[in-house]
LUMSEDO-364810 format. One record per residue: x, y, z of N, C-alpha, C in turn; residue in three letters. Coordinates in steps of 0.1 Angstrom, whole numbers, plus 5000, padded with zeros to 4 digits. Each point is the difference from the previous one (the first is absolute). Layout:
% LUMSEDO-364810
XYZXYZXYZALA...
% end
This chain:
% LUMSEDO-364810
107493508685499849914988501349924998UNK499949874997501249924998500650044986UNK501349954999500750034987499249944989UNK499549875001499349944989498850074996UNK499350055010498750084997500450134993UNK501050075005500450124993500449974985UNK500849894999500449974986498849964991UNK499149935005498849964993499250124996UNK499950095009499250134998500750084989UNK501350015001500850084990499949944986UNK500149875000499949934987498750014994UNK498950005007498750024995499850144995UNK500650095007500050144995500750024987UNK501249934998500750004988499249954988UNK499349895003499249944989498950094996UNK499350065010498950104997500650124992UNK501250045002500650114994500749964987UNK500249874998500649964987501550024999UNK500749995012501450025000500849885005UNK501350004999500949905005501150085008UNK500749935009501150065008501149905001UNK501250065004501249935003500249995015UNK500349885005500349985014501449945000UNK501050075006501449955001500249945014UNK500549885000500549935012501549995000UNK500750065009501450005000500549945013UNK500949904999500549935012500849884996UNK500249915009500749884997499149904993UNK500549904993499249914991498849945008UNK500349955011498949935008498950095003UNK500350125005499050095005499250054988UNK500650034989499350044988499049904995UNK500549875000499149894995498849995010UNK500250005013499049995009498950114999UNK500450124998499050114998499349984987UNK500649964990499449994987498949885001UNK500449905006499049895002498850045009UNK500350085010498950055008499050084992UNK500650094991499150084992499249914990UNK500749904995499349914991498849935007UNK500249965012498949935008498950105003UNK500350135002499150105004499050054989UNK500549994988499350064989499849904989UNK498749994996499749914989500650054987UNK500549914992500550044987500949894993UNK500650034989500849904993501449995006UNK500550115005501350015006501149924992UNK500250044988501149954992501350045007UNK500949915001501350025007501149994990UNK500750114997501050014990501450005007UNK500749894998501349985006500749884994UNK501349995002500749884995499549885006UNK499850015013499449895008498950065009UNK498849945000498950055008499449895009UNK499550055012499549905009498649954997UNK499350064991498649974997499750004985UNK498849964996499550014987498950105000UNK499750064989500750004987501350085001UNK501049964993501350084999500649994987UNK500950094996500849994988501350085002UNK501049964992501250075001499950144993UNK500850095004499950144993500149994985UNK501049914995500249994986498849944992UNK499149935007498849944994498850095000UNK500150125006498850085002499450054987UNK500950014990499450054987499049904995UNK500149885003499049904995498650025007UNK499950085010498850035007499350134996UNK500750074991499450134996498749974993UNK499050095003498749984994499049945011UNK500649945010499249955011499950105011UNK499149985009499850095012500049935013UNK500650065010500049945013499650105011UNK499549945011499750095011501149975011UNK500850105002501149995010501249924995UNK501250045003501249924996501150045009UNK501049915001501250025007501250004990UNK500850105001501350004992501250005009UNK500849894999501149985009501350064994UNK500550115005501250064995501149995010UNK499949905009501149995010501349954995UNK500049924989501249954994500450084988UNK499050064993500350074988498750074996UNK500150124993498950084997499950004984UNK499149924995499850004985498950114998UNK500550124997499150124999499049984989UNK500349944989499049984989498949915005UNK500349895007499049915005499250075010UNK500650085009499250085010499050084993UNK500450084990499050084993499049924993UNK500449894993499049924993499049945010UNK500449965012499149955010499050105004UNK500450135002499150105003498950024990UNK500349984987499050014990499049894999UNK500249895008499049895000499150015011UNK500250095010499250015012498650074998UNK499049955005498750054999499850125009UNK499050084998499750115010499749945013UNK500450065011499849955013501149905005UNK501250004992501049905003501250075007UNK500749925008501350045006501149934992UNK501150074997501249944996501050015012UNK500349885005500849995012501549984995UNK500950095003501449994996500849965012UNK500849894999500949965011501450054997UNK500650075009501450054998500849975012UNK501450004998500849995012499850125009UNK500649995012499950115009500650134993UNK499350115002500550134994501450035004UNK500449965012501350045005501149934993UNK499749884994501149924993499749984985UNK498850044995499649964987501150044989UNK500550135001500950044989501349935000UNK500349925010501249925000499849864996UNK498749964998499749864996500349984985UNK500849904997500149964986498749974993UNK499750054989498749994993500249894989UNK499349895001500249894990499550044987UNK499150104999499550054987501150074992UNK501050055007501150074994500749914990UNK499949875001500749914991499550024986UNK498850054998499450024987500550134993UNK500450105008500350134994501350065003UNK500849945010501250075005501349954992UNK499949894993501149944993501149965010UNK499649975013500949955010499749855002UNK501149935004499849855002499349975012UNK499950095010499449975013499050125002UNK498949975008499150115004500750115007UNK499550124997500650125006499050085008UNK500450075010499050095007499650114990UNK498850065003499550104991499550125008UNK501050075006499650115010499250114994UNK500450044987499350124995498549974997UNK499749884995498649964997499349995014UNK500649945009499349985013499750145007UNK501050094999499850135006498950084992UNK500049984987499050074992498649945004UNK499949875001498749945003499650045014UNK500950005009499650045014499550155001UNK500750084992499550144999498650014995UNK499749934989498750004994498949955010UNK500449895008499049955009499850105012UNK501150065004499950105012499150124996UNK500150044987499350124996498549974996UNK499649874999498749964995499149975012UNK499150095002499149995012499049894998UNK499949944988499049904998500649865002UNK501349995002500649875002500049975015UNK499749875004500149965013501349935002UNK500850035011501349945002500049955014UNK500249875001500149935013501449945001UNK500750055010501449965002500149925013UNK500849905000500249915012500750095011UNK499549975012500650075012499550145001UNK499150044991499450145001498549995001UNK499450095008498650005002499350044986UNK498949944998499250034988498650045003UNK499550104993498750055002499350014986UNK498849964999499350024987499650144999UNK500450074989499750144998498550014996UNK499550135002498750034995500150074987UNK499449944989500050054987498750084997UNK500150124995498750074997499249924990UNK498750015001499149934991500150054986UNK499849914990500050044986498549974995UNK499850054988498749974994499949854997UNK498749955001499849864996500349984985UNK500549884997500449974987499049914993UNK499750024988499149914992500849924990UNK500149875002500749924991499550014986UNK500849974990499650004986499049904997UNK499050034992498949914997500349914988UNK501050034992500349934988499650084988UNK499250105002499750104989501150104999UNK500250074989501150104998499850115011UNK501150035006500150125009500050124992UNK499750125006499950124992501250034991UNK501249985006501350024991500049904989UNK499749885003500049904989499050024989UNK498750055005499050024990500350114991UNK500750115005500450114991501049964990UNK501049925004501049954991499449914990UNK499149915004499449904991499250074989UNK499350115004499350074990500950064989UNK501250055004500950064990500649894992UNK500349895006500749894992499049944990UNK498749995004499049944991499850094988UNK500350135001499850094989501350024992UNK501149935004501350034993499949934986UNK500250084989499949944987501249914997UNK501250045004501249924998501150065009UNK501249935001501150065007500449925012UNK500850065009500549935012499650085012UNK499649935010499650065013500849925011UNK500350085011500649935012499150035012UNK500049905009499450025013501049965010UNK500450105008501149975010499450035014UNK500549935010499650035014500849925009UNK499950035013500649915010499249885002UNK500549905007499349875001498750025008UNK499049924996498750015007499050104995UNK500350064988499150114995499149944989UNK500149884996499049944991500350024986UNK501450004996500450004986499549884993UNK500349885005499649884993498549994999UNK499350045011498549994999499550104989UNK500650114999499650104990500249944986UNK501249934998500249944987499049894997UNK499749925010499049904998498650064997UNK499650105007498750074997500050064986UNK501150054995500150054986499749884990UNK500749895002499849884991498549965000UNK499450005012498649965001499150094992UNK500350135000499150104994500250034985UNK501249974995500250044986499249914991UNK499650054988499249934991500949904992UNK501350024999500849914992500849905008UNK501249974996500849895006501250065007UNK500649935009501250045007500949885003UNK501350034999501049905005500850065011UNK500249925011500750045012501449934999UNK501050085003501349945002500750065012UNK501049935006500650055012501349915002UNK500950055009501249925003499749865005UNK498849985007499749875005498449995000UNK499549894996498549984999499550005014UNK500749955010499549995013499650135006UNK500750114995499850135006498750074994UNK499349934991498950064993498649945006UNK500149935011498849945006498950105002UNK500350125006499050105003499450054987UNK500950034991499550054987499149904993UNK500349875001499249904994498649995007UNK500050025013498850005008499050104995UNK500550124997499150114996499750004985UNK500949944992499749994986499049894997UNK499949905008499149894998500349914988UNK499049974992500149914989500950064988UNK500150135000500850074990501550005002UNK500449945011501450005004500849904990UNK501050054994500949924991501450045002UNK500849915005501450035003500949934990UNK501150084996501049944991501350065006UNK501049915002501350055005500750094990UNK500850105005500650104991500849944988UNK500849895003500849954989499149924990UNK499049935005499149934991499250104992UNK499650115006499350114993500850064988UNK501350025003500850054989500249904989UNK500149875004500349904990498849974991UNK498850025005498849974993499450114992UNK498849984995499450114991498650045006UNK499849985013498750035006499850154999UNK498750034999499650144999498850025010UNK499850135004498950035009499850154999UNK498950055005499750145001500950075011UNK500249935010500850055012501149905003UNK501250065004501049925007500150065014UNK499949915010500150055014501349945006UNK500950085004501349955005500050045015UNK499949895008500050025015501450005005UNK500350095010501350025005501050024988UNK499750104992500850024987501450035003UNK500350075011501450055002501049885003UNK499449885003500849895003500549934987UNK499550044988500449954987501150094994UNK500949944992501050084994499350104990UNK500650125000499450114992500049974985UNK501149944994499949964986498949914997UNK499749905009498949904998498750075000UNK499950105010498750075001499750084987UNK501150074995499850084988499549914988UNK500549884999499649914990498649955002UNK499649985012498649955003499050124997UNK500350125005499150114998499850034985UNK501049984992499950034986499049904993UNK499749895006499149904994498550025001UNK499650095009498650015004499550154999UNK498850024996499550134998499950085013UNK499749935011499850065013500849925011UNK500750065008500849935011499850075013UNK499749925010500050055014501149945008UNK500950085005501149965008499750035015UNK500049905009499850035014501349965007UNK500450085010501249975007500050065014UNK500749935009500250065013501150105000UNK499850125004501050105001500749995013UNK501349975000500849985012499449885008UNK500649975011499649895008501149894999UNK499649885006501049905002500349934987UNK499150014989500449954987501150074994UNK500350135004501150084995499850054987UNK498750044996499850054987500550154998UNK499650085010500550145000499250084989UNK500150135001499450094991500950014987UNK501149935000500849994987499149954989UNK499049915003499249954989499350124993UNK499450095008499450114994501050094992UNK501150035007501050094994500649954988UNK500349874999500749954989499149934989UNK499349905004499349934990498850084995UNK499250065009498850074995500350134993UNK501250055002500450134993500149984985UNK500049874995500249984985498650014993UNK498950025008498750014994499550145001UNK499950074989499750145000498650035006UNK499049914997498650025003499649905011UNK500949965008499649915011499050065010UNK499049925003499150045011500449945013UNK500250095010500549955013498850015010UNK499949905008499050005011500749955012UNK499550045012500649965013498849975009UNK500149895007499049975011500750035013UNK499350085008500650055013499249945012UNK498749974998499249955011500249855002UNK500449965012500149855003498649944999UNK500049874996498849924999499949905012UNK501249945003500049895010500150055014UNK500350135002500150065013499750154999UNK499950075011499650145000501150094996UNK499650114995501150114997500750035013UNK501350024999500850035012500349895009UNK499949874995500349895008501450015007UNK500049995013501350025007501149904995UNK499749874998501049914996500650034987UNK499250054990500550034987501050125002UNK499750105008500950115002501349955007UNK499949925010501149955007501049934991UNK499549914991500849924991500750104990UNK499250094995500550094990501150095005UNK499850055012501150085007501249925002UNK499849885006501249925004500849954988UNK499449974989500649954988500250104989UNK499650135003500250114991499349984986UNK498749965001499349984988499450134993UNK500150115007499550124994501250054991UNK499750044988501050054991499550124993UNK499650105008499550124995501150114997UNK501349954999501150094998499850084987UNK499349954990499950084988498950105000UNK499350015011498850105000500550145000UNK501250035004500550145001501450014993UNK500350114993501250024993501150055009UNK501249935000501150055007500550134993UNK500250115008500350134995501450045004UNK500650104993501250065003501249924994UNK501250065003501249934995500349875007UNK500649914993500249865004501449995007UNK500049935011501349975007500049855002UNK501149944996500249855001500949975013UNK499549905008500849965011499849855003UNK500949945006500049865003499449985014UNK499549885003499649965013500149855001UNK500249955013500149865002498949965009UNK499949875004498949955006499850055014UNK501050055007499850055013499150135001UNK499750064988499150115000498649965004UNK499749874999498749955005499850035015UNK501150015007499950035014499950155003UNK500750084992500250145003499050094993UNK499649964987499250084992499149914991UNK499149925005499349904992499250064989UNK499650125001499250064989500750014987UNK501350015000500850014988500049874992UNK500449885007500049884992498549964997UNK499150035008498649974996499650074987UNK500450134999499750074988500749944988UNK501249965001500749934990499449874996UNK499649925010499349884997498750024992UNK499350105004498750024994500250044985UNK501150084998500350044986500449884992UNK500849925005500549884993498849904998UNK499249995010498949914999499050044989UNK499750134999499150054990500549984986UNK501350004999500650004986500249864994UNK499849905009500349864995498849925001UNK499849914991498849914999499949925013UNK501049945005499949895010500950035012UNK499750115007500650025013499249935010UNK500649925008499349925010500650025014UNK499349945010500650025014501449945001UNK500449904991501449965001501050114997UNK499650094990500850114997500250095012UNK498950035008500150085012500949945010UNK499949875002500949935010501450014995UNK500349974988501350014994500650145002UNK499250104996500550145002500450035014UNK499249955009500250045014501249935007UNK500249874997500949925008501049914993UNK499949984987500949914993501450074999UNK501149935002501350064999500350044986UNK500950104999500650044987499150094992UNK499050075006499150094993500550145001UNK499850084989500550144999498950084993UNK499950125004498950094994500550144998UNK499450054989500250144997498650064998UNK499850125004498750074998500250144995UNK499250044991500050144995498850075004UNK500250115008498850075006500050144995UNK498750054998499850144998499950075013UNK499350115000499950085013499049935010UNK499149924994499049955009499849845000UNK500549934990499849865000501049934990UNK500049875001500949924992499649994986UNK500950034991499750004985500649894993UNK501049935006500649894993500849915010UNK500349884996500749915009500649894993UNK501149955005500649874994500449925012UNK499849874998500349905011501049904993UNK501149985007501149924995500449895010UNK500549894995500349885008501449964998UNK500849985010501449954999500049864994UNK500949974990500149874995501549974997UNK500349874997501349964997500949985012UNK501350004997501049975010500149865005UNK499549904991500149865003501549964999UNK500449895007501349954999500249944986UNK501349994996500249954986499549864998UNK500249925011499549864999498549994999UNK499350095007498550005000499550054987UNK500650114995499750054987500149904989UNK501149925000500249904990499049895001UNK499649975012499049895002498650054995UNK499750135002498850064994500049994985UNK501250044994500149994986499849864994UNK500549905007499949864996498649945003UNK499250085007498649955004500049915012UNK501149995008500049925011499350075013UNK500050135000499550075011499150124996UNK499050035008499250124999499750055013UNK500950075006499850065013498950115000UNK499550045011498950105001500550134995UNK499150084994500250144996500950014988UNK500550134999501050034989499449974986UNK498950064998499249974987500950024988UNK500550124998500850034988501449945001UNK500650015011501449955002500049854997UNK499049925005500049864997499649974986UNK499250094994499649974986501250034991UNK500850105003501250034992500949885000UNK500149935011500849875001499349894993UNK498749975005499349884995499650004986UNK499850124994499650014986501150064991UNK501050065006501050074992501249914997UNK501150074995501149924996501250015009UNK499950075012501150025009499749935013UNK500749895003499749935013500350085012UNK500850115000500250085011499250135001UNK499050004992499150134999499450035014UNK499649905007499450035013500950045011UNK501350004997501050055010500050165000UNK499650064989499950145000498950055009UNK500150135004499050055009499250114993UNK498750005002499150094993498850045009UNK499250094995498750035006499050004989UNK498949925002498949994991498950105003UNK499650064989498850095001498849925002UNK499449995012498949925002498750074995UNK499950135004498850084996500550144997UNK499350074991500250144998498750064996UNK499750125005498850064996500150155001UNK499350074991499950155000498550045000UNK499650095008498750055000499550044986UNK498849954996499650034986500150154996UNK499750095009500050144997501550065000UNK501049925004501450054999500849924991UNK499449924991500749934990500450094989UNK501049944992500550074988500950125004UNK500550005013500950105004501449955002UNK500249874997501349945002500249955014UNK499050005008500249965014500449865002UNK499549914992500449865001501449984997UNK500550074989501549994997500850065011UNK499550115006500850065011500149905012UNK498949935003500049905011501049894997UNK500149954988500949904996501550055001UNK500250124995501350065001500550015014UNK499150045009500450015014500249875006UNK499249904996500249865005501449954995UNK500450034988501349964995501150065008UNK499850135003501150075007500149955014UNK498949965006500049945014500649865000UNK500149944989500549864999501450004994UNK500850105002501350024993500949895003UNK499949935012500949895004499549874994UNK498949994993499549884995500449994985UNK499649894994500449974986498950054990UNK498850005004498950034991498750035007UNK499150064993498550005003499449904990UNK498949945004499349914990498550025001UNK499349954990498650005000499549884992UNK498949955005499349894993498550054998UNK499549994988498750054997499449924988UNK498750015000499249954988500350094988UNK500649954990500550084989498850064992UNK500050144999499250074991501050114994UNK499750044988500850104994500150135008UNK498850045006500050125008500949995012UNK499949895007500849985012501550004997UNK500349934989501449994996500650134996UNK499250094994500550134997500450085013UNK499249985010500350075013501449955005UNK500149875001501249945005501350044992UNK499850004986501150044992500450155003UNK499050085002500350145003500850015013UNK499849915009500750005012501449944999UNK500349954989501449944997500149855002UNK498949935001500149865002500349934987UNK500649885001500449924988499249875002UNK499449964989499249875000500949885000UNK499849915010500949895001499349864999UNK498650005001499349884999498650024996UNK499549914992498549994997499649865003UNK498849995006499549875004499549924987UNK499749875003499649924988498549955002UNK499350065009498549985001499450125006UNK498750024997499350115006499649985015UNK500250105008499749995014498550015002UNK499549915009498550005002499650145006UNK500850065008499650125007499950124991UNK500850014989500050114991499649974986UNK500149874996499749974986501250044991UNK501150045006501150044992501249915002UNK501050014992501349935002500850085010UNK500649935009500850075010501350054994UNK500350135003501350064996500850045012UNK501349984999500950055011501050094994UNK500350105007501050104995500950055011UNK501250054997501050045010500450144997UNK500250085010500750135000501349985006UNK501149994992501349975006500550115009UNK500749975010500650105009501649985000UNK500449885004501449975001500549954986UNK501349984999500649954988499649854998UNK499949935012499549864999498550004995UNK499250105005498650004995499950034985UNK500950094995500050034986500449884992UNK501049925004500449884993498849905000UNK499449995011498849905001498950054990UNK499750135000498950044992500449984985UNK501250044996500449984986500049854996UNK500549925009500149864997498649944998UNK499050035009498749944999499250064989UNK500250134997499350064989500549944986UNK501349985000500549934987499549864999UNK499849935011499549874999498550014996UNK499350105005498650014996499950034985UNK500950084994500050034986500349874992UNK500949925005500349874993498849915000UNK499250005011498949915002498750064994UNK500050124995498850074997499249924989UNK500649954990499349934989499349885005UNK500749925008499449885006498950035010UNK500250115008499050035009498750064994UNK500250084989498950054992499249894994UNK500749904995499349884994499249935010UNK500549995012499349925011498950085005UNK500250135003498950095006499050044990UNK500350004987499150054990499950155000UNK501050075006500050145002501550054999UNK500250114993501350054999500650045013UNK501349975002500850055011500550144997UNK499850095010500450144997501550035000UNK500849934993501450024999500449984985UNK501250054997500549974986500649865000UNK499449914993500549865000501449984994UNK500749915005501349964994499849864994UNK500149984988499849874993501349925000UNK500249935011501249925001499649855002UNK500549924992499749865000501149915007UNK501250065002501049925006499950005015UNK500649905006500049995015501250065005UNK499850095010501250065007500249945014UNK500950055008500349955013498750005009UNK499350115000498850015008499049894996UNK499849984987499149904995500449865005UNK501349974999500449875005499749985015UNK500350115008499749995014498549985003UNK499250084993498549995002499549864996UNK500549954989499649864995500449905010UNK501250015005500549905010499150015013UNK499650135004499250015011498649944999UNK499550004987498849924998500249854999UNK501049964993500349864999500449935013UNK500850065008500649935011499550055014UNK499350115000499450055013498550014999UNK499450105006498650015001499450134994UNK500850074991499550124993498749964992UNK499050085000498849974993500250014985UNK499249944992500150004985500050144995UNK499050085003499850124993501050115005UNK500749975011501150095005501150014990UNK500249904992501149994991499450004985UNK498950074998499349994988500950044988UNK500750115001500950054989501149904997UNK500749965011501149914998499649864994UNK498849955005499549884994499650014985UNK499550124997499650024986501350004991UNK501050075005501350004992500649865000UNK499849925010500549865000499349924989UNK498750024998499249934990500550044986UNK500450134999500550044987501449944997UNK500849985011501449954998500149854999UNK499149935007500149855001499149934990UNK500549904994499349924989499249885006UNK500149985013499349885006498550035000UNK499249895000498650024999499450085012UNK500449965012499550075012498550035000UNK499249904999498550024998499350075011UNK500449975012499350065012500350155000UNK501250044997500450144999499450074988UNK500149954989499550064987498550015001UNK499449905005498550005000499550115009UNK500750025012499550105009500450154996UNK501250024996500550134997499850054986UNK500249914990499950054986498549994996UNK499449885003498649984995499050055010UNK500450035013499150055010498949905003UNK500349874999499049905004499850005015UNK498949975005499750005014500749885007UNK500250015013500649895007499249874999UNK498750025000499149884999500249934986UNK500050084989500249954987501349924999UNK501150075005501349935000500149875007UNK499450005012500049885008499349884993UNK498950044993499249904993500949954988UNK500650094993500749964988501349925003UNK500650045011501349935004499849895010UNK498749975003499749895010500650025013UNK499950125005500650045013498850015011UNK500449975012498949995011499550145004UNK500850104998499550135005501150114999UNK499750125006500950114999501449975005UNK500149935011501349975006500949924990UNK499349904994500749914990500450084988UNK499150094996500450094988501250095003UNK500050065012501150095004501349925001UNK499949885005501249915001500549974986UNK499249974991500449984986500650124994UNK499450125002500650124994501450035006UNK500249985013501350015006501049914994UNK499549874998500949904994500450044986UNK499150054992500250044987501150114999UNK499950105009501050115000501349945004UNK500149915010501349945004500649934988UNK499149934993500549924988500650104989UNK499350114998500450104990501350065004UNK500150045013501350065004501249904999UNK499749885003501149904999500449984985UNK499050014991500349984986500850124995UNK499750125005500850124996501450015005UNK500149965014501350015006499949925013UNK500449875000499849925011500850045012UNK501250044998500950055011499450125007UNK499650104992499550125006498749975008UNK499249914994498749975007500349935013UNK501049915001500349945012500650095011UNK500850104995500550105010498950085006UNK499150044992498950085005499149925009UNK499849874996499249915009500649995014UNK501349985000500749985013499950135009UNK500250124993500050125007498650045006UNK499049984991498650045004499549915011UNK500349875000499549915010500550045014UNK501250065000500650045013499150125007UNK499350074992499250115005498849975009UNK499749875000498949965008500549975014UNK501350005003500549975013500650135005UNK499550065010500550125006499650015015UNK500650085007499750025014499750155003UNK
% end
């Protein structure tokens, strides 16, 4: 039997059994493309080709694949020869119908781990693509151990394996499946309260929500991060479907018997709490784990606030058969299983460090750490896995009992920029990759050389729920500090809540910055804190904490929320204020970066300064100010605000203003 006949027979068998499989083509670029095109000609289907550049239609770039979610395709090609966008790979697998092949193109196995991966530019903080040997080796191990994956390598013989027959699969009819029907019955009887339905992709969560809307006697409002993602829900809800965006829902006074929140974990927790409080009954649906990066942290953190929460889980796939090989392959390769919390770590705890080379020698250890961190955080995605495996400057500590990991901390090297580059960052002339806290200390702080200091940022920290309240998190931070004895500080950036801040305070951190807008991911203001190690680190922490206290009144006025420090009510301008004001007036520092200094300037200076006073004192919107001042837009408004500060400084001390102007302008020129 010819290869094409064998392939057609196997594909027909997959459709009858309701499954999908992965076929890996490894070799040089021309050979891989030729084999993929041969497969495309041999099998009828959509054959979506996902690549930066594709030889056929239909195709899309990996970054655009999210726009195709909710659609279905028969067969697809994913080109990973130049770079492996793991999230797009997983998303593509979720669009494939039963009976489909996902054809993956990779470089030759012999050379793949040495290939620079263009996708690394998104997560490595490196200016050029880097090789990703640990991810490649992990992926190859998964493929080698998966008997359901077909692997065709150039210059090697290939034979089609014989797969044991499975039971025939019956596609869903559109009526509720047994799991769905049981949950629907309980939801329809729910007098009030909050319920969650969680599941992996393809289990019919959105269909269930739509079926609920169709069956209830009253009214329902649907909200979600994006309306486009509610198409399936709308299809099942029919004429009773009514969508309102989350922000519009909060701003209005709409009421209904039910609120349905689709993909709830993608919304900030504070926003969710406010939404839930408005309705007598709420159903939250969300994908647990997967390429969206929601994680079981949604259940552990958000849902824990509801004492009588009803939890439901859909386990049976709707769009393909239970045990679909492709689903398992993708889950194993991208570590989507996060069952770390199923068992309690026992025994005395021992803390030890490990580096990335342990992925070669003992991969089960970093996998266990990743699963723990993934389950503890709302939005762990494949980018985090790639970063953990291969990005430079990553460090890890794990705390294990006698049988399993109980806690872990992930740290990232930051700082060490040259003096000239740090000054350019402070002035707003440069924003090099990476160095989240180190750059923020320079760009938003008062010390132009802040980014020259060296630190390690706590990227993630987690303790198993059954081993919390034992001081394990503080022990991990203490060990991390001891291991960084040659550096200047440890740092952390987090969405501020009183609970989180109490933990970091107990660890010895000093608050050095509060953001001036709520982050979309957390619904909280960003806080940054430092645990000083060296004398230079102590001076930096003290300096920035003092600056935060001086700015606290202005920042609280702007945020509408108290800053958790003891405010210093100083109206006079000091040297740091003059420098910050000059950085805004003569360089590119953003307006709100110098919020405190600008507020003190308005108290000191008698000039009208309408663009500044309107924005900072009266909190007029930029649109309102542009209309009032006859300005063409935001750029013109910012230019006027900079000019007003320059005018005010010259009025207060023209010579000092000119000296600062001349010095700061030099910081944009460096080598």
